[in-house]
N, C-alpha and C positions, 0 to 999 in steps of 0.2 A: 456820220451824217444822216440826219433825220431825213426819211422817205416822205418826200413832197408831193402832195395831192392835188389833182384841179382845185381849183375855188369852188367851183360850181359843181356838185357831185350828183345832184337829182337832177333829172331831166326837168325841160321845162313844161309847159301846159302845151305850149304848141308844137313841140316835138312830140307828145304823146299824142297828140289829136291828129299830127301829120302821118304817125304809125298806124296809128288806128285806120285813119281814110285809106293809106295805102294798101293794110290787109283787106278792110272791105271792097277795094278795087280788086283785088286781087279773086278774093271770092265770088266778085262779080263777072268777073271777065272767066271764068270758068265754068259757070251758070248760063254764058252766051254761046259756048259751041255748039256746034250741032244742027242738023234741020230738021223739018218735017216730021212726022209724029214718031215715036221710039216705040220699040215693040212694047215696052210696060207703059202705054200713053193712058190707059184706063187709071191704073195705079198713079200714077202722075196726079191725075186731076182729082181724084181721091184725097192724094196729100194737100194736095194744095188747095182744097178745100177744106178739110180738117187745119189746116195751119192758119188759114184764114177766118174761121171761125173762133179759132183760141186767138189768134190777134183783136179779134173784132172784140169778144169778151174782155180780153184785159184794156183793151183802150175805153171800153163801157167803164170798166172797173176804176179808171183811172177821172173818167167823167164823173163818175160818184164823188171821188175825192175832192175834186173842183169844186163840184156843186155844196157838198157840205162843207168845205172850207167857205165858201161866197157867203153862206147861210151864216156861220159863225161869225163872219167879219166880214161885214158888207162893205166897209169901207176898203178892202183890198178890190174893189169890183173894177176899176178902171185899171189896177195892173195884172188882176188875172183875166179878165174879160177876154183880150187875145188871145193868151194862151188856151183856154177853155176852148175856143174856137176852132183853135187848130187841131187839137185833139179830137172835136167831135169830125171833124173835118178829115182828119187821119181814120176814124171809125168807117165813117162814108167810103172812104178810097178804098179800105180794107176788105168790105164787105163782100161774100162769096156771089157770084155771079149767080143767078136765079137760070138754072138750063133750061127751064121752060119758054121764059121771055127772052131769053138773051140779053138780060139786063141786070145790074147790080139788082140782092135782095133789098127789102125795106129798108130805111137808113133810119138810122136816130134823129128825132127832130131836137127842135130847143127843148132845156130842161123844164118840166112844169112840177115847181115846187108843191102846189098845191096836191099832186095825184102821183106820190111815189109808186103807188102800188098799183097802178094802169100803166107803167114804163116794164113793170116785171113779166109782163104777161107776153109783151114783145121780146124780151132778152131771153133767149134758151137758159142763161145760166144767171140769170138774176138773183134766183134765191141765194147760190153760193157765196156771192159777194156779202149779201147782208149779215152773216156769220162770222164773215173775216174783216168786220169794217173797225177801223180803229177812231177812235175818238179825235177831235180836231184840238188841236192843244189852244189853251185859253188866251195865247199872246200871240199877236199877229206874226211876230217874227219867226216864234216857233212853230207857227202853222205853215209859213212859207218854206221854213226849213223842211218840216214832215214832206210836203207837198214835192220839193225837191229833190228828197230822197225816192219817193214813189217814182217820179221821172226818171233819175237815174238809174234803180232798179229796173223798170221795165226797157230803159233803151240798152243797158248792158245784155237783159235778156233776150230782146230782139235782135242784138249784133250777134249773138254765140248760135241762135235759130235759125238765119239767115245762110250759115254754111249749111243745111242741107234743106233749103227752100228750093223751090224750082225757080227758074231765073227771073220772070217778072216778078214774083212773089219776093224774090232775094231783093231787087233792086228797090220794092216798094220798103221794104223791110228797113232796109239800110237807110232808106231817104228819113222815114219814120224816125227809126233809133237815130241820126244825128239830130234830127229837130227835138227829139226828146231831151238829148245831151244839152243843147243850145237852151231849152226851156230849162233845165235845171240849173243852168249856171246865170240866167235872168231872175230865178227866184233867189237865189242865196247874192246875189250882188245887189250895191245901193244904187238905185235908180237915180241918175244925175252924175254920179262922181266921175270923175275921170279917172282915165284909165292908163 
């Protein structure tokens, strides 16, 4: 008698997302315990700042990919515009606070295609992404797929990073990672198609 297996062997996308959300929630709950300043609070502040600076750098690199894709494929502006604006908002939200003023550090403004070098002075690591830039694929569908891959990769990296992040930053990274996963889905789905 042959061994029968269930008709559905692989988990559904919903069950994978639910599992990831549950794991993220568990990590976030562990970051919420405790009250007051810990003995190593200064090192926690330094860790928070370094992690935020890295997250901002990653978001700026993703913004550059959106801008390059929009420059190569202006017909995708309606589809990419809202996603690009969300990434810009994430960049602003993740910016470390300026301790002297008690407010976030300068935030990136709207893209200025005519002066890409001027934005390089404001971004501490702006020279690094230029060396790693990948060309935008010539076909719009391939360009969307490449952008979705970049969103997915960054979302996965942020999900891993949030485990070692201080409480508030961990919550922000989880939120931004989830948004990146949604962006990857939206970039690869067919607009207007029934699901």
